[in-house]
N, C-alpha and C positions, 0 to 999 in steps of 0.2 A: 530454420534457425540459423544464425550466424555462427561461424567457426569461433569458438572461444579458446582461450588458453588455459589449458589443465593445469593444475597445481596441486601440492600437497594439501591435504586437509588441514593441517595446523595453521595456515594462512587465513582461514575463516575467522572472522573476528568474535563470533558468538559461539557459546558452547552448546553442544547438542540439546542438552537439557532446557536451554533457554529458548529453543523454537517450540512455537505453539503446536506443532505435530507431534512433539516428543516429550511433553511435560509429564512428569510423574513416573517416568520409566526408570528402572533399576539399571544400575552400570552395566550389568551383563548384556541387557537389551541394547543400550546404547552403544556396546562394542559391536553388536550386530548390525545396527543402523550405520555405524561409521563404515563398517567393511562394504556395506552395499552403495555407498555413496559416491558421487562423482562431483568435484569441486572446480569451479572454473571463475577466473578473474574476467569480468567482462568491462570494455571501456564505455565511457558515457556515450549516449546516444546510439548504443548497439540494440538491435532487434532480437529479443529472446525467443518470442513466437509472434505469428502474425494470425489475426482474425480469420477463421475458416481453415487454418492449417491443422493438420490431423496430429492429436495430442499422443505421445508415447512416454512422457516422463512426467512426474510430480516434482515441483520446484518449491524451495524456500530461500528466504533471502539471509545470507550470512552477515553482510555489511553493504552499505550504498543506500539506493532507493530506486525504486522502479515507478513509472506511470503506466496505468492500466487504462487504454481508450478504446473505444468503440466507434467504426465508421459506419455511417447511414448508406442508403443505397445511391444517395445523389452526391455523396462523398463528404459530407458533413461529418466532423469528429467532435467527440466529448469524452473528456476524462471521468472516468466512473469511479476510480479509486487510486489512490497511492498505495505501494508497498513499503513498508519500513523493515529494519531488521528484525528478524524473529519469524516473521510471517510467512505463511505458505500462499502460493498461487499457482494457478495453472493446473490445479488438481481435479477439480469437478469433472472436466470432460472424460476423464479416465473411467468414470462411473456412469455417463451418459452417452453421448452419441461420438465421442472421441474427437470433436471438433472444437478449437478454441474460438469462444465467443467474443474475444477481445484481442487487442494487441498489446504486448508488453515490451516497453522500451526502457532502458536504463536511463535514470535522469542525472547519474554521475557514476564513477568508476565503481563498480560492485563486485561482490563475491557471491556467486549463485551456488547453491547446493541442490542436487537432484537424485532422483531414484527413478530407475526404470519402472514401468507398469507393473510387471511380474515381481520385481523386488519389493515393491510398496504392498501388493498383495501378500506377498509371502511375510512381511514384517507384520502386516495387521492380523494375520492368520496366527502368527507365532505370538503376538503381543496385543491382545484387543483393546488395551488402553489407547493404541494409537487410532483405531477406528472410532473410539469415543471421542477423542480430540478433534478429529474431523468433523464429527457431528456437531460438536460445540462450536467450532469455528464457523462452519457453514450457517448454523442457526443465528449465531451473532451476526454474521454479514448480511444474512437475508431481513433481519430487523434493521439493520443500518440501511439497507436499500430501500424498505418500505418508509423509513423516516424520511429519506432524501426525496422519495416521491411526493410524499405529503408536502415537504418545505417547497418543491417546485411548483406545487399546485396551489399553496395558500399564503406563502411569504413573500413580501417585496424583495427587490434585488439586494437591497442593502442587508437585510435579514439574512438572507442565502448566503451573503458573502461573510458576515459574521460568524454564522454557524459551520461554514466551511472552514474558516480559520480556527475555529474552537475545536472542530473535529481534528484537524491536523495537529494542534497543539497537544491535544489527548493522546494521539496516536504517536507522535514523534516529537514530543516537546521535551526540552532539557532546562532545567533551571539555571539561571545565571544572575549576576548582579541586576541586570536591567529588567528581568522578568522571566518570560519562558520562551526560549529560543526554539523554534521549528527547525529541525535538522535537516530537512528534506528541502533541496534546492527548488525554488518556485518561481518560475516565469510568470509575469503577468496574465499571459495567455492561459497558463495552467489554471491560475486561479478563477479566471473568467469562466473557463470550460467546466470546472469543478463545481462551480456554484451556479451554472445554468444562466450567466447573463454575458453581456458584452465586454470585450476588452476595453473600450471607453469607459464604461461604467465602472468596472473593476479598478482601473487605473486611477479615476477620479476619486472613488471612495476610498481607496487605501491612502492616496495623498492627503484626503481630509481627515482621515484618522490619523495618519503620523503627525499633522500640523497639531492636532488636538492632544498630542502625547499618549494615544492609546496603544500605539505600535510603533516600532522603528524598522526600517528596511535598509538593508547593505547588501547591493548586488541582489543575488536571488535568495536571500535569507531574510527571514521576518522574525522579529522577537516582539511577543505581546507584552507590553509593559503594564497593561492594566486588564486583567481577565474579567474584574468584576463589569467593568466599563463595556467589555466586549460582549459579556452575556447579557448586559442590559440592552445593547443595540440588538442581538439576535433574539431577544425574548419572544416567543411565540404566544405568550398568554395562556400556556397549558402547564400542567402540574407534572 
Protein backbone atom coordinates (compact mmCIF):
# COMPACT_ATOMS: atom_id res chain seq x y z
CA UNK A 1 0.00 0.00 0.00
CA UNK A 2 1.22 3.50 -0.77
CA UNK A 3 1.99 5.84 2.12
CA UNK A 4 -1.05 7.89 3.01
CA UNK A 5 -1.34 11.11 4.95
CA UNK A 6 -2.99 10.37 8.29
CA UNK A 7 -5.52 12.87 9.53
CA UNK A 8 -8.02 13.48 12.26
CA UNK A 9 -11.22 11.45 11.98
CA UNK A 10 -13.31 14.63 11.86
CA UNK A 11 -12.13 15.16 8.27
CA UNK A 12 -14.06 12.13 7.02
CA UNK A 13 -17.17 13.40 5.24
CA UNK A 14 -19.50 10.59 6.30
CA UNK A 15 -20.64 9.87 9.81
CA UNK A 16 -19.86 6.35 10.98
CA UNK A 17 -23.52 5.38 11.17
CA UNK A 18 -23.75 6.09 7.42
CA UNK A 19 -21.18 3.40 6.62
CA UNK A 20 -22.75 0.11 5.54
CA UNK A 21 -20.49 -1.75 8.01
CA UNK A 22 -21.90 0.06 11.03
CA UNK A 23 -25.56 0.71 10.32
CA UNK A 24 -27.94 0.31 13.26
CA UNK A 25 -25.15 0.46 15.85
CA UNK A 26 -25.80 2.38 19.09
CA UNK A 27 -23.76 5.46 19.93
CA UNK A 28 -21.61 3.60 22.46
CA UNK A 29 -20.61 1.08 19.80
CA UNK A 30 -19.77 3.83 17.32
CA UNK A 31 -17.48 5.39 19.91
CA UNK A 32 -15.58 2.09 20.12
CA UNK A 33 -15.46 1.83 16.33
CA UNK A 34 -14.06 5.35 16.08
CA UNK A 35 -11.36 4.62 18.64
CA UNK A 36 -10.10 1.67 16.55
CA UNK A 37 -10.26 3.54 13.25
CA UNK A 38 -7.43 4.90 11.12
CA UNK A 39 -8.28 7.76 8.75
CA UNK A 40 -6.18 8.64 5.71
CA UNK A 41 -6.50 11.24 2.97
CA UNK A 42 -5.38 9.77 -0.33
CA UNK A 43 -4.54 11.58 -3.56
CA UNK A 44 -6.23 10.71 -6.85
CA UNK A 45 -4.57 7.80 -8.63
CA UNK A 46 -3.13 6.28 -5.45
CA UNK A 47 -2.93 2.51 -5.03
CA UNK A 48 -4.79 1.46 -1.89
CA UNK A 49 -3.85 -2.20 -2.41
CA UNK A 50 -2.76 -4.44 -5.27
CA UNK A 51 -4.07 -7.75 -6.51
CA UNK A 52 -2.22 -10.60 -4.79
CA UNK A 53 -1.00 -8.39 -1.92
CA UNK A 54 -1.59 -9.72 1.58
CA UNK A 55 -4.57 -8.21 3.36
CA UNK A 56 -4.27 -7.01 6.94
CA UNK A 57 -6.90 -4.25 7.21
CA UNK A 58 -10.58 -3.73 6.44
CA UNK A 59 -11.49 -0.58 4.51
CA UNK A 60 -14.46 1.74 4.07
CA UNK A 61 -14.74 4.89 2.00
CA UNK A 62 -15.50 8.15 3.78
CA UNK A 63 -15.43 10.37 0.67
CA UNK A 64 -14.24 10.24 -2.92
CA UNK A 65 -14.37 7.14 -5.12
CA UNK A 66 -12.29 4.06 -5.89
CA UNK A 67 -11.92 1.77 -8.91
CA UNK A 68 -11.69 -1.95 -8.20
CA UNK A 69 -10.03 -3.77 -11.11
CA UNK A 70 -8.67 -7.23 -11.82
CA UNK A 71 -5.67 -8.07 -13.99
CA UNK A 72 -5.60 -11.27 -16.02
CA UNK A 73 -2.61 -13.56 -16.49
CA UNK A 74 -1.85 -11.97 -19.87
CA UNK A 75 -2.03 -8.43 -18.49
CA UNK A 76 -5.54 -7.51 -19.53
CA UNK A 77 -7.51 -5.44 -17.02
CA UNK A 78 -11.20 -5.07 -16.24
CA UNK A 79 -13.01 -2.83 -13.77
CA UNK A 80 -15.26 -5.02 -11.65
CA UNK A 81 -16.70 -2.40 -9.32
CA UNK A 82 -16.62 1.23 -8.24
CA UNK A 83 -16.64 2.08 -4.54
CA UNK A 84 -18.74 5.07 -3.47
CA UNK A 85 -18.77 6.85 -0.08
CA UNK A 86 -20.18 4.68 2.70
CA UNK A 87 -19.18 1.37 1.12
CA UNK A 88 -16.73 -1.19 2.51
CA UNK A 89 -14.02 -2.78 0.38
CA UNK A 90 -10.99 -5.05 0.75
CA UNK A 91 -12.60 -6.86 3.69
CA UNK A 92 -13.44 -10.32 2.31
CA UNK A 93 -9.80 -11.54 2.14
CA UNK A 94 -9.56 -11.23 5.93
CA UNK A 95 -12.00 -14.15 6.13
CA UNK A 96 -10.53 -16.23 3.27
CA UNK A 97 -6.93 -16.55 2.03
CA UNK A 98 -5.76 -13.05 3.07
CA UNK A 99 -4.88 -12.17 -0.52
CA UNK A 100 -6.55 -9.25 -2.31
CA UNK A 101 -8.31 -10.56 -5.46
CA UNK A 102 -8.21 -7.16 -7.18
CA UNK A 103 -6.55 -3.75 -7.28
CA UNK A 104 -8.02 -0.69 -5.56
CA UNK A 105 -7.03 2.72 -6.98
CA UNK A 106 -8.53 6.07 -6.06
CA UNK A 107 -10.46 7.74 -8.89
CA UNK A 108 -10.20 11.10 -7.11
CA UNK A 109 -8.90 12.51 -3.84
CA UNK A 110 -10.49 10.34 -1.17
CA UNK A 111 -10.80 9.79 2.55
CA UNK A 112 -10.25 6.14 3.49
CA UNK A 113 -11.19 4.63 6.84
CA UNK A 114 -9.65 1.36 7.97
CA UNK A 115 -9.44 -1.08 10.86
CA UNK A 116 -6.83 -3.71 11.61
CA UNK A 117 -7.86 -7.34 11.18
CA UNK A 118 -7.82 -7.96 14.93
CA UNK A 119 -9.60 -4.68 15.53
CA UNK A 120 -12.41 -5.70 13.19
CA UNK A 121 -12.67 -9.16 14.77
CA UNK A 122 -12.90 -7.58 18.21
CA UNK A 123 -15.61 -5.19 17.03
CA UNK A 124 -17.61 -8.02 15.45
CA UNK A 125 -17.29 -10.07 18.64
CA UNK A 126 -18.50 -7.18 20.79
CA UNK A 127 -21.19 -6.05 18.35
CA UNK A 128 -22.63 -8.94 16.27
CA UNK A 129 -24.66 -6.45 14.22
CA UNK A 130 -21.42 -5.62 12.39
CA UNK A 131 -21.07 -9.26 11.30
CA UNK A 132 -24.68 -9.24 10.09
CA UNK A 133 -23.97 -6.06 8.12
CA UNK A 134 -20.97 -7.73 6.48
CA UNK A 135 -23.09 -10.76 5.53
CA UNK A 136 -25.77 -8.49 4.07
CA UNK A 137 -23.23 -6.53 2.01
CA UNK A 138 -21.53 -9.66 0.70
CA UNK A 139 -24.85 -11.22 -0.24
CA UNK A 140 -25.90 -8.10 -2.13
CA UNK A 141 -22.62 -7.91 -4.01
CA UNK A 142 -22.73 -11.59 -4.89
CA UNK A 143 -26.14 -11.02 -6.44
CA UNK A 144 -24.79 -8.03 -8.38
CA UNK A 145 -21.83 -10.07 -9.64
CA UNK A 146 -24.14 -12.83 -10.83
CA UNK A 147 -26.33 -10.28 -12.61
CA UNK A 148 -23.31 -8.78 -14.37
CA UNK A 149 -22.20 -12.24 -15.50
CA UNK A 150 -25.66 -12.80 -16.99
CA UNK A 151 -25.47 -9.42 -18.75
CA UNK A 152 -22.07 -10.22 -20.26
CA UNK A 153 -23.40 -13.53 -21.56
CA UNK A 154 -26.77 -12.39 -22.89
CA UNK A 155 -26.88 -8.64 -23.63
CA UNK A 156 -25.66 -6.56 -26.54
CA UNK A 157 -22.92 -3.98 -25.89
CA UNK A 158 -25.42 -1.10 -25.97
CA UNK A 159 -27.60 -2.81 -23.36
CA UNK A 160 -24.59 -3.56 -21.14
CA UNK A 161 -23.50 0.08 -21.32
CA UNK A 162 -26.99 1.23 -20.36
CA UNK A 163 -27.10 -1.22 -17.45
CA UNK A 164 -23.66 0.00 -16.30
CA UNK A 165 -24.80 3.64 -16.35
CA UNK A 166 -28.01 2.76 -14.50
CA UNK A 167 -26.06 0.80 -11.89
CA UNK A 168 -23.72 3.75 -11.31
CA UNK A 169 -26.64 6.18 -11.13
CA UNK A 170 -28.28 4.02 -8.46
CA UNK A 171 -25.03 3.64 -6.55
CA UNK A 172 -23.68 7.20 -6.74
CA UNK A 173 -26.41 9.34 -8.30
CA UNK A 174 -27.42 12.77 -7.06
CA UNK A 175 -30.56 14.61 -8.15
CA UNK A 176 -29.91 17.84 -10.00
CA UNK A 177 -31.94 20.14 -12.28
CA UNK A 178 -30.70 18.27 -15.36
CA UNK A 179 -31.49 14.80 -14.03
CA UNK A 180 -29.36 12.32 -12.08
CA UNK A 181 -25.69 13.28 -11.79
CA UNK A 182 -23.26 10.40 -11.27
CA UNK A 183 -20.77 11.71 -8.71
CA UNK A 184 -17.96 9.25 -9.58
CA UNK A 185 -15.50 10.57 -12.20
CA UNK A 186 -15.64 8.20 -15.17
CA UNK A 187 -13.14 7.96 -17.99
CA UNK A 188 -14.48 6.47 -21.21
CA UNK A 189 -12.00 3.64 -20.60
CA UNK A 190 -13.60 2.99 -17.20
CA UNK A 191 -17.09 2.73 -18.65
CA UNK A 192 -15.92 0.43 -21.44
CA UNK A 193 -14.16 -1.94 -19.03
CA UNK A 194 -17.06 -1.89 -16.58
CA UNK A 195 -19.54 -2.76 -19.34
CA UNK A 196 -17.30 -5.35 -20.95
CA UNK A 197 -16.95 -3.63 -24.32
CA UNK A 198 -14.38 -1.69 -26.33
CA UNK A 199 -13.37 1.92 -25.82
CA UNK A 200 -14.52 2.72 -29.36
CA UNK A 201 -17.98 1.24 -28.79
CA UNK A 202 -18.39 2.98 -25.43
CA UNK A 203 -17.32 6.38 -26.79
CA UNK A 204 -19.52 6.09 -29.90
CA UNK A 205 -22.56 4.94 -27.91
CA UNK A 206 -22.26 7.63 -25.25
CA UNK A 207 -21.90 10.29 -27.96
CA UNK A 208 -25.09 8.99 -29.61
CA UNK A 209 -26.97 9.11 -26.31
CA UNK A 210 -25.72 12.61 -25.63
CA UNK A 211 -26.89 13.78 -29.05
CA UNK A 212 -30.31 12.22 -28.35
CA UNK A 213 -30.56 14.03 -25.00
CA UNK A 214 -30.51 10.88 -22.88
CA UNK A 215 -27.42 12.03 -20.98
CA UNK A 216 -24.88 14.83 -20.80
CA UNK A 217 -21.16 14.57 -20.24
CA UNK A 218 -18.89 17.24 -18.81
CA UNK A 219 -15.29 16.13 -18.45
CA UNK A 220 -15.39 12.86 -16.51
CA UNK A 221 -18.85 13.41 -15.05
CA UNK A 222 -22.06 12.04 -16.56
CA UNK A 223 -25.61 13.20 -15.88
CA UNK A 224 -28.48 10.95 -16.93
CA UNK A 225 -31.19 13.28 -18.21
CA UNK A 226 -33.77 10.61 -19.04
CA UNK A 227 -33.67 7.55 -16.76
CA UNK A 228 -36.75 6.10 -18.46
CA UNK A 229 -35.07 6.17 -21.86
CA UNK A 230 -31.90 4.66 -20.40
CA UNK A 231 -33.94 1.86 -18.81
CA UNK A 232 -35.60 1.24 -22.15
CA UNK A 233 -32.21 0.89 -23.86
CA UNK A 234 -31.00 -1.49 -21.19
CA UNK A 235 -34.22 -3.51 -21.04
CA UNK A 236 -33.36 -7.20 -20.86
CA UNK A 237 -36.88 -8.41 -21.38
CA UNK A 238 -37.00 -9.92 -17.87
CA UNK A 239 -39.26 -9.01 -14.94
